[in-house]
TORMI-354773 format. One record per atom (N, C-alpha, C): residue number from 1; residue in three letters; atom name; y, z, x. Coordinates in pm, 1 decimal. Last residue first. Layout:
# TORMI-354773
PT,num,residuo,atomo,yy,zz,xx
PT,NUM,ALA,CA,Y,Z,X
...
# end
This chain:
# TORMI-354773
PT,num,residuo,atomo,yy,zz,xx
PT,178,ALA,N,8212.1,5062.7,-464.3
PT,178,ALA,CA,8286.4,4929.3,-356.3
PT,178,ALA,C,8347.5,4940.8,-290.6
PT,177,TRP,N,8172.8,5332.5,-575.1
PT,177,TRP,CA,8077.1,5189.4,-467.7
PT,177,TRP,C,8148.6,5158.4,-399.2
PT,176,LEU,N,8426.1,5326.3,-693.8
PT,176,LEU,CA,8401.0,5401.6,-576.6
PT,176,LEU,C,8311.0,5408.1,-483.7
PT,175,GLU,N,8358.9,5125.8,-878.9
PT,175,GLU,CA,8463.9,5077.2,-794.3
PT,175,GLU,C,8443.6,5170.2,-659.5
PT,174,TYR,N,8123.2,5289.6,-1005.4
PT,174,TYR,CA,8110.4,5151.5,-959.0
PT,174,TYR,C,8249.4,5074.3,-871.7
PT,173,SER,N,8303.4,5483.2,-1112.2
PT,173,SER,CA,8190.1,5513.4,-1026.3
PT,173,SER,C,8189.4,5396.8,-974.4
PT,172,HIS,N,8442.4,5328.5,-1291.0
PT,172,HIS,CA,8487.3,5385.1,-1202.1
PT,172,HIS,C,8424.9,5449.8,-1137.3
PT,171,LYS,N,8238.8,5237.5,-1502.1
PT,171,LYS,CA,8287.6,5124.2,-1424.5
PT,171,LYS,C,8366.5,5216.8,-1278.1
PT,170,THR,N,8156.1,5537.5,-1556.6
PT,170,THR,CA,8081.7,5441.6,-1506.8
PT,170,THR,C,8153.9,5283.4,-1412.1
PT,169,LYS,N,8375.8,5536.5,-1752.4
PT,169,LYS,CA,8343.1,5641.3,-1612.7
PT,169,LYS,C,8266.7,5551.9,-1537.0
PT,168,ASP,N,8379.3,5339.4,-1891.8
PT,168,ASP,CA,8472.9,5357.9,-1843.3
PT,168,ASP,C,8462.6,5389.8,-1708.2
PT,167,TRP,N,8155.6,5423.5,-2047.6
PT,167,TRP,CA,8159.2,5288.4,-1923.6
PT,167,TRP,C,8280.9,5272.2,-1881.8
PT,166,THR,N,8030.4,5749.8,-1969.1
PT,166,THR,CA,8067.4,5677.3,-2075.8
PT,166,THR,C,8125.5,5497.6,-1989.5
PT,165,ALA,N,7732.5,5856.8,-1819.9
PT,165,ALA,CA,7878.5,5821.4,-1822.8
PT,165,ALA,C,7928.7,5733.9,-1930.3
PT,164,TRP,N,7432.7,5742.7,-1815.1
PT,164,TRP,CA,7450.0,5870.1,-1852.6
PT,164,TRP,C,7599.3,5884.3,-1834.8
PT,163,ASP,N,7303.5,5462.4,-1856.8
PT,163,ASP,CA,7425.6,5507.9,-1916.9
PT,163,ASP,C,7426.2,5667.3,-1957.3
PT,162,ASN,N,7183.5,5369.2,-1623.1
PT,162,ASN,CA,7110.3,5480.2,-1726.5
PT,162,ASN,C,7207.3,5503.8,-1851.0
PT,161,ALA,N,7071.3,5139.8,-1375.3
PT,161,ALA,CA,7150.7,5183.2,-1453.8
PT,161,ALA,C,7071.2,5232.7,-1592.9
PT,160,MET,N,6996.2,5233.6,-1045.6
PT,160,MET,CA,6979.7,5270.1,-1157.4
PT,160,MET,C,7025.1,5314.3,-1222.8
PT,159,GLY,N,7104.7,5030.0,-734.3
PT,159,GLY,CA,7169.0,5189.8,-839.7
PT,159,GLY,C,7062.9,5107.9,-1012.3
PT,158,LEU,N,6930.9,4991.2,-490.1
PT,158,LEU,CA,6933.1,4944.6,-608.3
PT,158,LEU,C,6975.9,5116.7,-625.9
PT,157,LEU,N,6963.0,4975.5,-123.6
PT,157,LEU,CA,6948.9,5086.4,-259.6
PT,157,LEU,C,6987.5,4992.6,-375.1
PT,156,GLY,N,6760.9,4785.6,137.4
PT,156,GLY,CA,6865.7,4819.3,9.9
PT,156,GLY,C,6864.6,4949.8,-73.5
PT,155,GLY,N,6570.3,4833.9,314.7
PT,155,GLY,CA,6673.9,4739.1,284.6
PT,155,GLY,C,6809.6,4727.1,218.8
PT,154,PHE,N,6509.7,5122.2,502.0
PT,154,PHE,CA,6478.7,5026.5,397.9
PT,154,PHE,C,6625.9,4947.6,379.7
PT,153,GLY,N,6382.0,5404.5,719.5
PT,153,GLY,CA,6450.4,5251.9,728.1
PT,153,GLY,C,6439.1,5159.5,626.1
PT,152,GLY,N,6236.0,5636.2,723.8
PT,152,GLY,CA,6184.4,5510.0,841.2
PT,152,GLY,C,6315.4,5407.2,785.2
PT,151,SER,N,6272.9,5764.5,503.3
PT,151,SER,CA,6196.7,5630.4,462.6
PT,151,SER,C,6177.7,5560.1,574.1
PT,150,LEU,N,6423.0,6005.2,577.0
PT,150,LEU,CA,6336.5,6008.7,544.5
PT,150,LEU,C,6212.9,5897.1,534.3
PT,149,GLU,N,6659.7,5820.8,675.2
PT,149,GLU,CA,6614.7,5934.8,733.8
PT,149,GLU,C,6435.0,5977.7,698.7
PT,148,PHE,N,6718.8,5672.8,440.6
PT,148,PHE,CA,6708.0,5636.2,578.5
PT,148,PHE,C,6677.4,5684.4,667.8
PT,147,LEU,N,6821.1,5944.4,276.6
PT,147,LEU,CA,6719.2,5844.3,197.9
PT,147,LEU,C,6642.9,5750.5,347.6
PT,146,ASN,N,7034.1,6051.9,383.8
PT,146,ASN,CA,6885.0,6152.4,436.4
PT,146,ASN,C,6780.6,6030.2,371.2
PT,145,GLU,N,7208.9,5849.8,432.3
PT,145,GLU,CA,7170.1,5868.6,508.1
PT,145,GLU,C,7066.9,5945.4,549.5
PT,144,ILE,N,7222.6,5852.8,118.8
PT,144,ILE,CA,7219.4,5739.7,190.2
PT,144,ILE,C,7178.1,5755.1,304.5
PT,143,ALA,N,7404.2,6075.1,120.6
PT,143,ALA,CA,7249.1,6112.0,60.7
PT,143,ALA,C,7184.9,5944.4,105.4
PT,142,GLU,N,7616.2,6036.7,259.2
PT,142,GLU,CA,7537.4,6152.9,282.0
PT,142,GLU,C,7393.5,6158.1,226.3
PT,141,ILE,N,7761.3,5877.5,91.6
PT,141,ILE,CA,7706.7,5816.5,320.8
PT,141,ILE,C,7580.1,5943.2,315.5
PT,140,ALA,N,7809.4,6039.6,-172.2
PT,140,ALA,CA,7702.7,5944.9,-114.7
PT,140,ALA,C,7662.5,5864.0,-5.1
PT,139,ASP,N,7955.6,6218.4,-85.9
PT,139,ASP,CA,7775.6,6218.6,-49.1
PT,139,ASP,C,7674.3,6147.8,-89.6
PT,138,ASP,N,8166.4,6099.0,-5.2
PT,138,ASP,CA,8165.9,6099.2,120.2
PT,138,ASP,C,8015.6,6165.1,62.0
PT,137,PRO,N,8214.0,5926.5,-250.5
PT,137,PRO,CA,8187.0,5856.5,-195.6
PT,137,PRO,C,8099.3,5922.6,-76.0
PT,136,THR,N,8081.7,6264.1,-482.7
PT,136,THR,CA,8210.1,6190.2,-454.9
PT,136,THR,C,8152.6,6069.1,-334.9
PT,135,GLY,N,7827.1,6232.0,-686.1
PT,135,GLY,CA,7912.6,6324.4,-603.8
PT,135,GLY,C,8034.9,6262.1,-620.5
PT,134,VAL,N,7481.9,6190.5,-752.3
PT,134,VAL,CA,7595.2,6234.4,-756.0
PT,134,VAL,C,7737.5,6316.5,-698.5
PT,133,ILE,N,7177.7,6050.3,-679.3
PT,133,ILE,CA,7289.2,6047.3,-576.9
PT,133,ILE,C,7428.8,6075.9,-681.4
PT,132,ALA,N,6885.8,6178.4,-732.5
PT,132,ALA,CA,6971.8,6098.3,-787.8
PT,132,ALA,C,7092.5,6132.1,-685.1
PT,131,GLY,N,6677.0,6297.5,-595.3
PT,131,GLY,CA,6622.4,6298.6,-722.9
PT,131,GLY,C,6759.6,6203.6,-775.2
PT,130,GLY,N,6711.7,6532.7,-405.6
PT,130,GLY,CA,6734.6,6400.5,-391.6
PT,130,GLY,C,6701.0,6284.3,-504.3
PT,129,ARG,N,6740.6,6773.0,-543.5
PT,129,ARG,CA,6624.4,6813.6,-491.7
PT,129,ARG,C,6606.4,6594.9,-407.7
PT,128,LYS,N,7016.7,6785.7,-608.8
PT,128,LYS,CA,6991.6,6879.5,-480.5
PT,128,LYS,C,6814.6,6843.9,-445.1
PT,127,THR,N,7009.1,6634.5,-851.4
PT,127,THR,CA,7070.1,6583.7,-695.4
PT,127,THR,C,7044.9,6661.8,-580.4
PT,126,MET,N,6875.5,6797.0,-994.5
PT,126,MET,CA,6783.1,6632.0,-975.2
PT,126,MET,C,6882.6,6629.7,-856.8
PT,125,ALA,N,7023.0,6996.1,-1040.1
PT,125,ALA,CA,6869.6,7039.4,-965.6
PT,125,ALA,C,6818.2,6934.7,-892.7
PT,124,GLU,N,7256.6,6880.1,-1148.4
PT,124,GLU,CA,7291.6,6938.9,-1032.6
PT,124,GLU,C,7134.9,6990.8,-917.7
PT,123,ILE,N,7163.8,6822.1,-1401.8
PT,123,ILE,CA,7170.0,6702.1,-1295.5
PT,123,ILE,C,7201.8,6787.9,-1132.4
PT,122,THR,N,6842.1,6987.4,-1536.0
PT,122,THR,CA,7004.8,6977.9,-1522.8
PT,122,THR,C,7030.3,6853.6,-1386.9
PT,121,ALA,N,6613.3,7007.1,-1531.0
PT,121,ALA,CA,6630.2,6901.7,-1633.7
PT,121,ALA,C,6799.6,6922.5,-1579.4
PT,120,GLU,N,6507.1,7244.5,-1451.9
PT,120,GLU,CA,6486.3,7130.1,-1326.0
PT,120,GLU,C,6563.9,6956.4,-1416.3
PT,119,GLU,N,6565.4,7416.1,-1619.7
PT,119,GLU,CA,6648.5,7436.0,-1515.5
PT,119,GLU,C,6633.7,7329.8,-1424.7
PT,118,PRO,N,6404.9,7321.9,-1812.7
PT,118,PRO,CA,6549.8,7308.8,-1839.9
PT,118,PRO,C,6614.2,7331.3,-1721.4
PT,117,GLY,N,6154.3,7095.9,-1734.6
PT,117,GLY,CA,6197.0,7228.8,-1750.4
PT,117,GLY,C,6345.8,7247.2,-1759.3
PT,116,ALA,N,6134.1,6758.5,-1758.9
PT,116,ALA,CA,6132.6,6878.5,-1652.4
PT,116,ALA,C,6193.2,6969.1,-1797.4
PT,115,SER,N,5973.8,6596.8,-2023.4
PT,115,SER,CA,6041.5,6580.6,-1950.7
PT,115,SER,C,6022.9,6769.7,-1840.8
PT,114,PRO,N,5599.9,6526.5,-2071.2
PT,114,PRO,CA,5733.1,6650.9,-2082.7
PT,114,PRO,C,5815.5,6572.6,-1964.1
PT,113,ARG,N,5569.9,6169.5,-2207.5
PT,113,ARG,CA,5513.6,6301.3,-2097.4
PT,113,ARG,C,5667.6,6385.6,-2102.9
PT,112,GLY,N,5592.9,5897.7,-2258.9
PT,112,GLY,CA,5523.7,6027.1,-2385.7
PT,112,GLY,C,5474.5,6151.4,-2283.0
PT,111,LEU,N,5796.6,5741.7,-2204.7
PT,111,LEU,CA,5696.5,5750.9,-2153.4
PT,111,LEU,C,5594.2,5818.1,-2212.4
PT,110,THR,N,6017.0,5770.9,-2450.7
PT,110,THR,CA,5958.8,5652.8,-2418.1
PT,110,THR,C,5809.5,5669.8,-2287.0
PT,109,GLY,N,6010.5,6063.7,-2508.4
PT,109,GLY,CA,6004.6,5948.7,-2659.2
PT,109,GLY,C,5958.1,5808.2,-2566.3
PT,108,GLU,N,6016.7,6182.7,-2244.6
PT,108,GLU,CA,5993.2,6215.2,-2367.2
PT,108,GLU,C,5916.7,6141.2,-2445.0
PT,107,PHE,N,6177.4,5992.7,-2051.7
PT,107,PHE,CA,6034.3,6108.7,-2054.4
PT,107,PHE,C,5929.4,6107.6,-2147.9
PT,106,TYR,N,6405.6,5935.4,-2219.3
PT,106,TYR,CA,6282.7,5892.4,-2171.3
PT,106,TYR,C,6167.6,5907.7,-2177.0
PT,105,GLU,N,6471.5,6131.1,-2404.6
PT,105,GLU,CA,6458.7,5992.2,-2448.0
PT,105,GLU,C,6336.7,5965.1,-2355.7
PT,104,GLN,N,6500.3,6336.5,-2222.6
PT,104,GLN,CA,6430.9,6353.0,-2342.7
PT,104,GLN,C,6387.6,6218.1,-2390.6
PT,103,ASN,N,6668.4,6245.2,-2003.0
PT,103,ASN,CA,6520.6,6336.1,-1992.6
PT,103,ASN,C,6446.1,6334.9,-2144.9
PT,102,TRP,N,6904.6,6143.8,-2181.9
PT,102,TRP,CA,6763.8,6049.3,-2053.3
PT,102,TRP,C,6668.9,6099.5,-2056.6
PT,101,GLN,N,6997.7,6384.3,-2201.0
PT,101,GLN,CA,6933.5,6308.9,-2370.9
PT,101,GLN,C,6852.8,6195.7,-2258.2
PT,100,LEU,N,7065.4,6484.7,-1960.3
PT,100,LEU,CA,6927.3,6586.0,-2054.9
PT,100,LEU,C,6914.8,6469.8,-2168.9
PT,99,VAL,N,7243.9,6264.6,-1884.9
PT,99,VAL,CA,7114.8,6315.7,-1789.4
PT,99,VAL,C,7010.3,6384.7,-1935.1
PT,98,GLY,N,7443.9,6317.4,-2068.2
PT,98,GLY,CA,7424.5,6183.7,-2042.7
PT,98,GLY,C,7288.9,6218.8,-1983.3
PT,97,GLU,N,7538.1,6541.1,-2026.4
PT,97,GLU,CA,7534.1,6545.9,-2099.3
PT,97,GLU,C,7451.4,6427.6,-2145.3
PT,96,ARG,N,7659.4,6459.1,-1726.2
PT,96,ARG,CA,7590.4,6635.8,-1748.6
PT,96,ARG,C,7510.4,6612.8,-1872.5
PT,95,VAL,N,7846.9,6337.5,-1597.0
PT,95,VAL,CA,7701.1,6284.9,-1662.3
PT,95,VAL,C,7617.4,6407.3,-1705.5
PT,94,ASP,N,8069.6,6423.8,-1588.2
PT,94,ASP,CA,8089.1,6291.6,-1630.5
PT,94,ASP,C,7922.4,6263.5,-1689.9
PT,93,GLU,N,8000.4,6692.8,-1417.7
PT,93,GLU,CA,8024.9,6697.1,-1580.2
PT,93,GLU,C,8056.2,6574.1,-1626.5
PT,92,PHE,N,7967.8,6583.7,-1196.5
PT,92,PHE,CA,7850.8,6631.9,-1237.4
PT,92,PHE,C,7904.8,6633.1,-1400.3
PT,91,ALA,N,8213.8,6435.8,-1102.0
PT,91,ALA,CA,8098.3,6320.3,-1163.3
PT,91,ALA,C,7967.3,6404.0,-1168.5
PT,90,GLN,N,8375.3,6662.9,-1136.9
PT,90,GLN,CA,8425.4,6587.4,-1202.3
PT,90,GLN,C,8276.2,6473.1,-1232.1
PT,89,GLU,N,8256.4,6796.5,-876.2
PT,89,GLU,CA,8303.3,6867.2,-1021.7
PT,89,GLU,C,8285.5,6772.7,-1143.9
PT,88,ARG,N,8360.8,6596.6,-670.6
PT,88,ARG,CA,8219.6,6607.7,-704.0
PT,88,ARG,C,8183.3,6670.8,-820.3
PT,87,THR,N,8561.8,6378.7,-731.5
PT,87,THR,CA,8508.0,6515.0,-739.5
PT,87,THR,C,8419.1,6532.6,-755.0
PT,86,ASP,N,8614.6,6077.8,-837.8
PT,86,ASP,CA,8680.3,6157.4,-735.9
PT,86,ASP,C,8678.0,6253.7,-644.9
PT,85,SER,N,8209.4,6036.3,-875.3
PT,85,SER,CA,8383.6,6050.3,-906.5
PT,85,SER,C,8431.2,6069.0,-796.3
PT,84,LEU,N,7939.8,5828.7,-919.1
PT,84,LEU,CA,8046.1,5896.1,-771.3
PT,84,LEU,C,8185.4,5878.7,-924.8
PT,83,HIS,N,7588.6,5818.3,-989.0
PT,83,HIS,CA,7710.2,5837.4,-1045.6
PT,83,HIS,C,7858.5,5878.3,-932.8
PT,82,PHE,N,7288.6,5683.7,-976.1
PT,82,PHE,CA,7358.0,5730.2,-912.2
PT,82,PHE,C,7521.3,5746.7,-1010.3
PT,81,PRO,N,6948.8,5656.4,-949.9
PT,81,PRO,CA,7049.5,5718.0,-1052.0
PT,81,PRO,C,7147.6,5715.5,-976.0
PT,80,MET,N,6762.7,5434.0,-707.5
PT,80,MET,CA,6794.4,5537.1,-762.4
PT,80,MET,C,6870.0,5611.7,-810.2
PT,79,VAL,N,6492.0,5255.2,-535.2
PT,79,VAL,CA,6586.9,5273.9,-687.7
PT,79,VAL,C,6614.4,5418.8,-689.9
PT,78,LEU,N,6506.4,5072.8,-223.2
PT,78,LEU,CA,6528.3,5213.9,-331.6
PT,78,LEU,C,6574.3,5180.4,-419.0
PT,77,LYS,N,6349.2,4813.2,-146.9
PT,77,LYS,CA,6487.6,4825.5,-150.7
PT,77,LYS,C,6428.3,4996.9,-246.1
PT,76,TRP,N,6246.5,4590.6,187.1
PT,76,TRP,CA,6222.1,4735.8,55.2
PT,76,TRP,C,6341.9,4760.9,31.1
PT,75,ASN,N,6322.5,4437.8,356.5
PT,75,ASN,CA,6301.2,4391.2,206.6
PT,75,ASN,C,6264.8,4482.6,68.7
PT,74,ASP,N,6380.0,4526.2,582.4
PT,74,ASP,CA,6476.4,4476.5,484.2
PT,74,ASP,C,6411.6,4390.1,350.8
PT,73,ARG,N,6128.4,4578.6,691.0
PT,73,ARG,CA,6198.5,4685.6,600.2
PT,73,ARG,C,6348.6,4646.8,528.5
PT,72,SER,N,5886.4,4358.0,601.4
PT,72,SER,CA,6013.9,4379.6,675.9
PT,72,SER,C,6057.6,4498.4,588.5
PT,71,VAL,N,5538.6,4183.1,663.1
PT,71,VAL,CA,5633.2,4254.9,597.2
PT,71,VAL,C,5774.0,4290.7,698.4
PT,70,THR,N,5336.5,3929.7,670.9
PT,70,THR,CA,5397.9,4026.3,772.4
PT,70,THR,C,5470.2,4058.8,647.8
PT,69,THR,N,4925.7,3910.1,655.8
PT,69,THR,CA,5115.3,3899.7,617.1
PT,69,THR,C,5128.3,3963.8,703.8
PT,68,GLY,N,4664.2,3986.7,684.0
PT,68,GLY,CA,4739.0,3877.0,781.9
PT,68,GLY,C,4872.7,3805.6,744.6
PT,67,ALA,N,4570.0,4203.7,510.3
PT,67,ALA,CA,4588.0,4045.3,478.0
PT,67,ALA,C,4646.8,3921.3,564.5
PT,66,GLN,N,4627.9,4393.4,649.4
PT,66,GLN,CA,4480.7,4346.9,641.5
PT,66,GLN,C,4440.0,4200.2,551.5
PT,65,ARG,N,4865.0,4439.8,693.9
PT,65,ARG,CA,4760.5,4393.9,857.8
PT,65,ARG,C,4675.1,4316.6,787.7
PT,64,ALA,N,4918.9,4478.7,447.9
PT,64,ALA,CA,5000.8,4331.5,534.3
PT,64,ALA,C,4868.8,4335.2,648.0
PT,63,ALA,N,4819.8,4750.0,374.6
PT,63,ALA,CA,4800.2,4591.7,310.3
PT,63,ALA,C,4854.7,4434.5,405.2
PT,62,GLU,N,4981.4,4858.2,618.9
PT,62,GLU,CA,4868.6,4836.9,670.7
PT,62,GLU,C,4813.7,4738.7,537.7
PT,61,GLU,N,5244.3,4824.7,496.7
PT,61,GLU,CA,5247.6,4786.8,602.3
PT,61,GLU,C,5103.3,4732.2,642.5
PT,60,HIS,N,5217.8,4960.5,290.9
PT,60,HIS,CA,5238.4,4821.0,238.7
PT,60,HIS,C,5236.7,4780.4,346.3
PT,59,MET,N,5139.7,5272.8,334.2
PT,59,MET,CA,5031.5,5182.7,236.8
PT,59,MET,C,5066.5,5000.1,296.3
PT,58,GLU,N,5367.3,5302.5,511.7
PT,58,GLU,CA,5248.2,5280.7,554.9
PT,58,GLU,C,5152.5,5203.0,469.8
PT,57,TRP,N,5556.1,5325.0,273.9
PT,57,TRP,CA,5603.6,5196.7,375.6
PT,57,TRP,C,5474.2,5173.0,459.7
PT,56,VAL,N,5430.3,5537.9,176.7
PT,56,VAL,CA,5455.4,5428.7,54.5
PT,56,VAL,C,5468.0,5267.2,163.8
PT,55,SER,N,5508.2,5775.6,339.1
PT,55,SER,CA,5370.0,5681.4,297.8
PT,55,SER,C,5339.6,5552.8,228.6
PT,54,ALA,N,5762.4,5740.2,361.6
PT,54,ALA,CA,5682.1,5746.6,439.5
PT,54,ALA,C,5565.8,5692.5,406.3
PT,53,LEU,N,5799.1,5844.3,44.7
PT,53,LEU,CA,5852.1,5709.9,110.9
PT,53,LEU,C,5766.9,5657.7,251.8
PT,52,LYS,N,5744.1,6080.9,-5.5
PT,52,LYS,CA,5637.8,6016.6,-29.1
PT,52,LYS,C,5666.7,5856.7,30.2
PT,51,ILE,N,5935.3,6215.5,-47.0
PT,51,ILE,CA,5823.1,6269.1,83.0
PT,51,ILE,C,5807.5,6238.9,71.9
PT,50,LEU,N,6058.3,6133.6,-283.4
PT,50,LEU,CA,6106.2,6105.5,-151.4
PT,50,LEU,C,6022.6,6158.8,-48.0
PT,49,GLY,N,5902.1,6176.8,-472.9
PT,49,GLY,CA,5870.5,6058.7,-454.1
PT,49,GLY,C,5974.8,6036.5,-348.9
PT,48,GLY,N,5854.6,6449.9,-588.3
PT,48,GLY,CA,5813.6,6423.1,-468.5
PT,48,GLY,C,5784.7,6233.4,-443.3
PT,47,PRO,N,6025.3,6396.4,-864.3
PT,47,PRO,CA,6013.3,6498.2,-784.0
PT,47,PRO,C,5887.2,6455.6,-687.8
PT,46,GLN,N,6192.3,5996.5,-846.1
PT,46,GLN,CA,6096.0,6182.4,-936.1
PT,46,GLN,C,6031.9,6279.9,-838.8
PT,45,SER,N,6342.6,5820.0,-676.4
PT,45,SER,CA,6395.7,5924.9,-753.8
PT,45,SER,C,6367.8,6059.6,-808.1
PT,44,ALA,N,6129.1,5673.4,-635.1
PT,44,ALA,CA,6193.5,5775.9,-479.6
PT,44,ALA,C,6274.2,5868.7,-575.6
PT,43,GLY,N,6004.6,5499.1,-741.9
PT,43,GLY,CA,5955.9,5643.9,-766.5
PT,43,GLY,C,5994.1,5720.8,-688.4
PT,42,ILE,N,6105.8,5212.8,-697.2
PT,42,ILE,CA,6117.2,5322.4,-818.0
PT,42,ILE,C,6098.8,5455.0,-823.9
PT,41,SER,N,6081.0,5032.3,-407.5
PT,41,SER,CA,6054.7,5191.2,-495.6
PT,41,SER,C,6147.6,5266.6,-566.4
PT,40,LEU,N,5971.5,4720.2,-441.6
PT,40,LEU,CA,6131.5,4819.9,-496.2
PT,40,LEU,C,6016.9,4972.5,-537.6
PT,39,MET,N,5890.1,4520.2,-170.6
PT,39,MET,CA,5920.9,4598.3,-237.0
PT,39,MET,C,6023.4,4683.9,-317.5
PT,38,GLY,N,5852.8,4139.8,-73.0
PT,38,GLY,CA,5918.6,4297.7,-119.2
PT,38,GLY,C,5873.0,4387.0,-180.8
PT,37,VAL,N,5553.5,4033.1,53.6
PT,37,VAL,CA,5676.3,4017.3,3.8
PT,37,VAL,C,5751.3,4121.2,-45.6
PT,36,GLY,N,5282.6,3963.7,131.2
PT,36,GLY,CA,5375.1,4009.2,196.9
PT,36,GLY,C,5527.0,3958.9,139.7
PT,35,PHE,N,5040.9,4040.5,-70.2
PT,35,PHE,CA,5113.1,3904.6,-21.2
PT,35,PHE,C,5245.3,3877.0,52.2
PT,34,ARG,N,5000.1,4301.9,56.3
PT,34,ARG,CA,4870.4,4176.3,61.5
PT,34,ARG,C,4962.9,4020.6,90.4
PT,33,GLY,N,5238.4,4440.1,-23.7
PT,33,GLY,CA,5205.6,4423.0,162.4
PT,33,GLY,C,5105.9,4286.6,177.8
PT,32,SER,N,5258.8,4439.3,-271.8
PT,32,SER,CA,5357.1,4395.6,-237.7
PT,32,SER,C,5292.2,4345.8,-83.3
PT,31,THR,N,4987.3,4558.4,-300.6
PT,31,THR,CA,5014.7,4444.7,-367.8
PT,31,THR,C,5125.6,4370.1,-302.2
PT,30,THR,N,5040.7,4784.3,-156.5
PT,30,THR,CA,4917.4,4697.7,-154.9
PT,30,THR,C,4932.5,4609.9,-226.5
PT,29,PRO,N,5217.7,4924.4,-314.9
PT,29,PRO,CA,5258.9,4905.0,-191.4
PT,29,PRO,C,5159.1,4826.7,-109.3
PT,28,GLY,N,5166.6,4964.5,-587.9
PT,28,GLY,CA,5214.3,4860.8,-570.3
PT,28,GLY,C,5259.9,4819.3,-400.5
PT,27,ALA,N,4895.5,5095.1,-543.4
PT,27,ALA,CA,4875.3,4944.2,-626.8
PT,27,ALA,C,5022.3,4842.2,-565.8
PT,26,PRO,N,4865.6,5335.3,-480.0
PT,26,PRO,CA,4874.3,5255.7,-358.5
PT,26,PRO,C,4881.8,5121.8,-501.3
PT,25,SER,N,5137.4,5540.6,-689.0
PT,25,SER,CA,4979.4,5496.3,-658.6
PT,25,SER,C,5017.6,5365.5,-549.2
PT,24,PHE,N,5373.2,5598.6,-740.7
PT,24,PHE,CA,5325.6,5682.8,-715.2
PT,24,PHE,C,5210.4,5644.0,-645.7
PT,23,GLN,N,5543.1,5304.2,-723.2
PT,23,GLN,CA,5563.8,5410.0,-751.3
PT,23,GLN,C,5483.9,5519.3,-707.0
PT,22,ALA,N,5651.6,4975.5,-664.4
PT,22,ALA,CA,5554.4,5041.8,-637.1
PT,22,ALA,C,5644.5,5219.8,-652.3
PT,21,ALA,N,5724.1,4654.0,-791.9
PT,21,ALA,CA,5746.3,4765.3,-800.1
PT,21,ALA,C,5621.1,4870.0,-774.0
PT,20,VAL,N,5777.2,4330.9,-546.2
PT,20,VAL,CA,5658.2,4419.3,-585.1
PT,20,VAL,C,5655.8,4581.6,-623.3
PT,19,ALA,N,5968.8,4071.1,-549.9
PT,19,ALA,CA,5904.1,4199.8,-533.9
PT,19,ALA,C,5824.0,4268.2,-581.7
PT,18,VAL,N,6094.3,3818.6,-395.0
PT,18,VAL,CA,5979.8,3846.3,-505.4
PT,18,VAL,C,6008.3,3927.2,-460.7
PT,17,GLU,N,6418.3,3568.2,-360.1
PT,17,GLU,CA,6313.5,3697.0,-351.7
PT,17,GLU,C,6180.8,3765.2,-438.0
PT,16,MET,N,6331.5,3205.4,-385.3
PT,16,MET,CA,6398.1,3365.2,-399.1
PT,16,MET,C,6356.6,3496.9,-385.4
PT,15,HIS,N,6227.6,3084.5,-62.1
PT,15,HIS,CA,6185.9,3092.2,-229.1
PT,15,HIS,C,6309.8,3193.1,-294.8
PT,14,PRO,N,6177.7,2827.8,206.4
PT,14,PRO,CA,6225.2,2933.2,116.9
PT,14,PRO,C,6224.2,2959.8,-58.8
PT,13,LYS,N,5806.9,2881.0,53.0
PT,13,LYS,CA,5940.3,2899.6,227.0
PT,13,LYS,C,6031.6,2787.4,183.1
PT,12,THR,N,5717.5,2884.6,-250.3
PT,12,THR,CA,5704.8,2813.5,-126.3
PT,12,THR,C,5851.9,2872.4,-37.9
PT,11,TYR,N,5509.5,2929.9,-453.9
PT,11,TYR,CA,5601.3,2933.8,-454.9
PT,11,TYR,C,5620.5,2897.8,-268.1
PT,10,PRO,N,5244.1,2942.5,-744.0
PT,10,PRO,CA,5335.2,2852.3,-630.0
PT,10,PRO,C,5418.7,2900.6,-608.0
PT,9,ALA,N,5184.6,3223.1,-733.5
PT,9,ALA,CA,5130.2,3119.7,-676.6
PT,9,ALA,C,5207.4,3023.9,-787.4
PT,8,LEU,N,5177.0,3472.2,-831.7
PT,8,LEU,CA,5253.6,3439.3,-712.6
PT,8,LEU,C,5321.3,3339.6,-687.2
PT,7,GLN,N,4997.7,3640.8,-1073.5
PT,7,GLN,CA,5040.3,3492.3,-1021.5
PT,7,GLN,C,5207.9,3505.1,-1006.1
PT,6,LEU,N,4691.3,3773.2,-966.2
PT,6,LEU,CA,4798.0,3796.7,-981.6
PT,6,LEU,C,4901.2,3635.2,-923.7
PT,5,ARG,N,4410.2,3682.9,-1165.9
PT,5,ARG,CA,4489.7,3684.7,-1045.4
PT,5,ARG,C,4598.1,3752.2,-1100.7
PT,4,ALA,N,4063.2,3675.2,-1251.5
PT,4,ALA,CA,4221.4,3690.0,-1310.8
PT,4,ALA,C,4239.2,3740.7,-1160.2
PT,3,ASP,N,3822.1,3565.1,-1363.6
PT,3,ASP,CA,3878.8,3507.5,-1253.2
PT,3,ASP,C,4044.3,3536.4,-1255.7
PT,2,GLN,N,3844.3,3782.6,-1671.9
PT,2,GLN,CA,3729.4,3690.4,-1537.3
PT,2,GLN,C,3813.9,3612.6,-1464.9
PT,1,LEU,N,3836.4,4088.0,-1781.0
PT,1,LEU,CA,3884.7,3963.6,-1747.6
PT,1,LEU,C,3818.7,3906.3,-1613.0
# end
């Protein structure tokens, strides 16, 4: 590429929110920090993603300092799959098959990488390591408080829609979130 640049300009303030996706490489946090825009942490649900949250924010802030821009945790969104039901047991049952299919189709079929092994691919294991919020509204509150503590604070939590459950159960999950 010659004279390549990130296509952000022209924009003026006020403007609609702009955010850069961040996973595990420094590319997302440094780009969003450089331009003083929001950041979407899409890797938070992946193994190792939660322990990286604080360092992702540090990279974001450092890039902003170097570029002379300002960033705010209010513009930092974590992206996490979730499913709620009336009981924890029902929530896990609602998504059990969908999670296995998602692991196989998405990670193996789309990304071309091996999905987690059988023990790690269960929804119970994923939830225990913090890679998904599954359970009751009280479980969700506890998980969000944990995310807040691990990250040092963030501006929003975006639910990753992934068709783990039937539409009726998914709608009920959204109603419980509301």
